Structures are given as C-alpha cells and as structure tokens.
C-alpha positions, -999 to 999 in steps of 0.1 A, spaced: 685 58 626 672 48 598 674 5 605 660 16 639 629 30 624 626 4 599 624 -21 628 598 0 645 578 -1 609 583 -34 607 570 -41 642 541 -17 636 527 -37 604 532 -71 621 506 -56 645 484 -48 617 485 -80 602 480 -98 635 449 -72 639 436 -80 608 440 -121 612 420 -116 644 398 -97 628 391 -121 597 370 -148 615 339 -161 607 324 -137 634 339 -108 611 323 -121 582 290 -130 596 289 -94 609 295 -79 574 272 -100 560 242 -90 585 244 -58 577 276 -43 594 293 -40 560 308 -4 553 295 20 536 258 16 543 231 14 518 215 55 519 180 32 521 190 19 556 190 48 574 154 53 569 153 91 567 133 101 538 109 121 561 138 144 577 137 174 553 163 195 574 198 188 560 219 192 589 193 169 612 197 141 586 235 141 582 235 143 622 208 116 624 232 94 600 264 101 620 247 91 649 235 58 632 270 52 619 298 74 637 323 56 608 309 83 583 320 110 604 356 96 607 361 86 571 349 122 560 373 136 585 400 114 569 388 126 537 393 164 549 424 156 562 435 143 529 424 174 510 444 196 533 475 171 527 471 182 492 476 220 497 507 214 519 525 194 490 548 226 487 558 226 519 568 191 523 588 194 489 606 224 507 614 207 535 627 175 513 648 201 494 662 216 525 675 180 538 688 173 501 710 206 504 722 198 540 734 165 529 752 180 497 769 204 519 782 179 544 795 156 515 814 185 500 826 190 535 836 155 540 855 157 509 879 181 527 913 164 539 905 146 575 874 153 577 845 124 576 808 124 575 791 97 601 771 73 584 743 76 608 740 114 602 742 106 563 713 83 566 692 105 587 693 129 560 689 108 533 660 90 553 640 127 560 648 138 526 628 106 509 602 110 532 591 144 528 595 142 493 571 111 494 547 131 516 551 158 492 541 136 459 504 148 454 496 116 436 502 99 465 486 118 492 452 101 487 470 66 492 486 78 523 455 88 540 441 49 529 460 36 558 438 54 583 408 50 566 414 11 567 425 12 604 394 29 610 367 7 589 388 -25 607 383 -13 643 349 -5 637 334 -31 612 359 -58 610 388 -69 585 360 -87 560 342 -55 556 372 -35 548 382 -61 523 346 -67 512 341 -28 503 381 -23 486 375 -55 468 342 -43 450 355 -7 444 353 -1 405 388 6 396 382 3 359 385 42 352 419 42 370 435 11 349 420 32 316 441 62 326 469 46 333 469 29 297 459 57 281 482 81 293 512 56 284 501 51 250 492 90 240 527 97 257 545 76 230 565 91 204 542 83 173 506 96 192 526 130 199 539 139 165 504 129 149 487 155 178 515 180 172 512 177 135 470 184 136 480 213 162 511 230 144 485 232 110 465 256 131 497 273 147 509 280 112 482 305 111 498 325 133 531 317 120 538 291 144 549 317 172 547 313 212 509 327 212 499 306 180 512 276 193 497 283 230 464 292 219 463 263 193 473 239 218 451 253 245 418 250 218 422 221 195 441 194 226 408 200 246 383 196 220 406 165 206 393 152 237 363 145 229 376 115 205 406 105 219 395 110 256 405 135 283 435 119 299 449 114 266 444 152 256 457 162 290 488 140 283 495 155 247 485 191 257 510 190 286 537 173 267 532 203 238 531 231 263 560 220 282 581 220 249 567 245 227 558 273 258 574 264 291 610 259 281 606 294 267 603 306 303 571 327 305 563 349 340 549 333 367 516 347 363 516 335 328 527 298 339 497 297 361 472 312 340 482 285 313 477 261 337 446 269 348 432 275 314 446 237 303 428 223 332 395 239 329 394 235 290 403 196 294 376 197 317 349 207 296 367 195 261 357 162 263 320 171 265 313 165 225 310 126 232 298 107 261 327 83 261 353 110 268 349 126 301 350 107 332 322 125 345 300 118 318 315 85 313 303 77 350 267 93 343 260 86 306 248 47 308 226 54 340 210 86 325 209 73 289 229 103 276 242 98 241 264 116 219 240 138 199 225 144 236 262 159 248 268 176 214 233 196 217 234 202 254 270 206 266 297 205 234 288 232 215 287 256 249 322 239 260 336 251 226 325 288 229 337 291 265 370 276 254 372 302 227 362 331 248 387 323 279 416 316 256 409 351 239 408 369 269 441 355 287 457 359 253 446 395 255 456 402 292 492 389 282 496 400 246 526 421 257 548 388 271 538 368 241 559 393 218 588 388 244 584 352 240 587 354 203 621 368 207 630 341 231 619 313 206 645 327 183 672 322 205 660 290 220 656 274 188 641 240 183 659 209 200 633 183 193 644 154 178 629 152 147 633 115 142 608 105 113 581 79 124 564 56 94 530 63 93 521 24 95 535 26 129 514 57 138 485 40 127 487 8 149 492 33 177 461 49 170 442 13 167 457 6 202 445 39 213 410 27 198 409 -4 214 417 11 250 387 38 245 362 11 230 372 -13 261 372 14 287 351 -7 312 368 -38 303 400 -38 325 412 -71 314 408 -65 278 422 -28 287 453 -45 302 458 -73 275 458 -48 247 482 -23 266 507 -54 271 503 -59 230 512 -25 229 543 -26 250 555 -57 231 549 -38 197 570 -7 211 598 -30 220 594 -46 185 596 -12 168 622 6 193 643 21 166 612 43 157 601 50 194 608 66 224 609 51 259 573 46 272 575 65 306 553 48 333 560 62 365 535 93 354 507 68 345 512 46 375 512 78 400 482 87 384 462 53 384 472 50 421 456 86 428 423 77 412 419 47 426 426 59 461 403 89 454 374 66 443 379 45 476 376 77 496 349 93 474 327 57 480 330 69 520 315 102 515 281 90 497 261 95 534 264 136 529 268 144 494 235 124 481 214 147 502 231 180 499 229 174 462 189 163 463 177 196 483 191 222 459 173 238 430 191 244 395 214 272 403 228 263 437 229 230 427 257 236 398 277 262 420 275 236 449 283 206 423 317 230 410 327 235 447 323 201 458 342 190 425 373 212 436 375 188 467 360 158 455 367 149 417 341 156 395 336 121 384 327 111 419 302 139 422 282 129 391 287 90 402 270 95 434 245 118 421 234 87 397 224 72 431 202 99 441 166 85 434 139 103 414 166 132 401 151 152 380 163 159 344 169 197 354 192 185 385 211 159 365 218 189 339 229 212 367 248 185 386 270 177 350 275 216 342 286 218 376 311 188 378 323 202 343 326 236 354 345 230 386 370 205 370 400 232 365 400 242 402 425 219 417 448 191 410 424 164 426 391 180 406 393 163 375 410 127 365 433 140 340 446 172 360 473 147 377 487 137 346 493 175 337 504 183 369 532 155 367 543 165 331 542 202 342 554 202 377 590 206 367 586 235 353 572 256 383 605 253 404 616 232 431 583 238 452 564 224 427 527 238 417 514 260 443 474 248 448 465 285 458 478 302 428 462 274 403 428 281 420 432 317 412 443 313 379 413 288 371 387 313 383 381 337 353 374 307 330 357 286 357 333 314 358 331 316 319 324 281 313 299 281 342 277 307 325 280 296 293 266 260 305 238 278 326 229 306 302 232 296 266 
C-alpha cells in the first residue's frame, strides 16, 4: 500500500515539476513583468470612486478571479485549523488498531501481514501530520501555488514567494529557541518567583504571577520569548497539578490574550506593533502612553476575575502541590552563562529585521550551548521550527488577502473598525491585519489606533490570531489530552478577557 502511494506521489510531483518547467519560460517572465504578477497593486483596480464595498470587491474579483480562489483556499485552511483535533483522533485510532494487531501477532501461530501494518502506519502518520496545527497553512500553500501557476505562470509564483518578508518567522524561531534555554528559563523563573513568594508560592500565586509578570516582561524580551517562558512555567508549575478542564482552558485563554497585549509598552516586542510602528512613526513613549498602561490594567482585571471564579479549585490544587512536590532538576547555572544568554537574546531583538544577523547570532549561540553543555539542557528546535513554518505560510496566504481587507478597513468608523479588526484577527493573524492597514493610503490617526486596538484585542481568540500563540499551543498541547486543544473551547475561554481588553483600549 505504502509503496503504491509513494509511487503515485512521485508521479504527481514529476507532473508538477514538468508544469513548472513549461511555465518557467520567457513568456511567463514577460507576463509577470507586464503586469500579470500576483497579487495586483490595489491602485491598479482604479476603483477609488466605488464607495459600496460589495460592489468594489466584486469588481476586483471580476478583474482578477485569482483573488476569490486565494481567499477560498485561505478559508479552507482556517476551517482545517478547527478540525485538527478530529485528525488527531483518527491518527490515534489507527495507532490503537496497530497496537492491538501487534499484540495479537505476539501469540503463537499468528502473523501480522506487512501490507496491513504499513497501511496502518501510513494513515496514522498521515492523520497526525494533518492534525499538526502548525503545518495547516503550509499544507494549503500547495493548492495556492498551483492556482497561481495555472493563472499567472511559474514566474509569477516564484516572484511573489521570493519577495515575501519572512524576517518575523526567522526571528520567532530563534527567539523561541534562545528563550527556551535553561539559563533564560531560570532567570525568568527567579524574577516571577519573587512575586509568587508574596502568596507563599502556592499554585494560585504562581498562576497569577506567571500570567501577570510574564506578559509584561514580553515588552522587553519580546512576546514570542514571553510566551515560551510563560508556557513552560505554567506547564511545570500549574498544568502538572492536573487542574480541571475548565480551568485549563481559562488559563490558556488568559495566557493568549495577556501575551497579545503585554508587549505594548514598547514598539519592538509585539509582532503587530513591529509591522506598523515604523510606517506610522510610533515610538516607545507613544506606545506606553496610548496602549501600555491600559494593557496592564486589563491584564490585572482579567486575572483577578478568573482567579475569583476558580478560587475553590485553587485550594484543591494547593493540596495537589504538596503531594506532587517539586521534581524539577535544580542544576545551578553560573551567572556568567546566564548573562551571555541574555546578550544573545538582546542581539536577536536588536537585529530582528535583519535575518542574516539573526541567523549568524543563532549559530554562535548553538556553538556556545555546545561548549557549555554541562550547564545547559538540550535546545528543543522542533517547536520553534514548526512555529516558523506556520508564520511563514500565514504571511504568504495573508499577502493574497489585501484585495478585500484594505477596502473593508478603510470604510469603517472607529468602534466598528476596532471590532472588525478584532474579528479579522481571529482568522488572519493580527500582524497581517496591521500590516495591511499600513498600506491603506490616507489612513487617519484615529483609525490607526482603532485597528491596532482591535488587532491586539483579538490576539487571543484563536491559535492563529497572534504569532506567539502557536508556540504556547505547541508547549501545552500535551496537557489537554490526546485530542489536543479544542479551538472552540479556547475561543470561549478567551472571550471574557478579550472584552475587558477591548473596553480598556477604547474607553480609558
């Protein structure tokens, strides 16, 4: 079964390669250069005089049918993200069937046919891959690329993908890997533990300290780093105590929302702010005065509200903590090694927009970790790489959605604009929303604020809403059972803090 499938896949890729070679011709290049490149410049539609949004969008579809196809593919990718738990269930089902058959094959005179075994292994791995949420948008790049090639030619596809800015994806991969190192984790834990000691280091004290101090630290060590540290600390200090399902999701919703707004004290920490700050000339003082203090108030109010709602369960977890004990490896990390890790972190943040310098710094970092391995733990590269793949794929998809996002944002007043940006963020990543908003000509300052407020507010509603969210999902998914994290339960858990954040940004 598996060899036959592999043979068919090889034939498919040969056909696809042949199609690419046929379209990669002087004619294709000339077509791309003559204005058939994709996506089209919004100015090329010449529809500034059309004020009715549906009419404007329909006109753009008629002018470029590929717009609608790309958006349908994007919508299917989003739908796929809500079905990942079902794919994981199918994967586990095939794994269990394989396990049962192998147990039966252990009996005398019973053999497991190789073809059946290969069949079960293939489908178990296939469904597992389809259930990896970080891989979803990468999977749906395949039909997107095919559509661009068929409509515009190989040259247009290569030209588009080759000019996509993946600096943020590279940055997130590196910052996650460095932030997940033992010295940085110990450094962050020490800072948070000082706050937790005020509550006698109880589960509730650790919970509220991580969800308050961690996101605010994100303004200085960046949101991806804060997400990595908070998720790892929550996994050890909280989720290992086996809280109820409701509290698990409430905590995850708070984490995603708080991280989304916790990086707003500076202009370099939150992905949606980074992409807009330079275009709109927003500096650190502007962020602190207009977003930062409001975000801190919203974080505290949300945390206190959820703590009050689950105060009885926190008492039970206190007893669980006594039985569980503290099993963490407490190897000492010399302060000199911690300092060097902090410097690597600083280098990555300062050169976030220069992927070459980020990668070179990361290679030096890996060499340093290897040289000091007796005071280190292994650097986990799989989660950062999956998240980077997710972000790069999302940016490629998002660039094909400018034909409808721009007109929708431009025609709305402040409150509807904020709500619309928050809703769009849940399905399109908040950094993509703010980036597309920077492309809207003559965008008023009030509208800029509303878009940013909405993008930050909606950043915790789904896993794809904010760049650091997949990192948290990757770290904590194992604590939610075999099916993983339910998108619907996450959405419901994040609604209350999302409303609190939105009101803080718009009313304070």
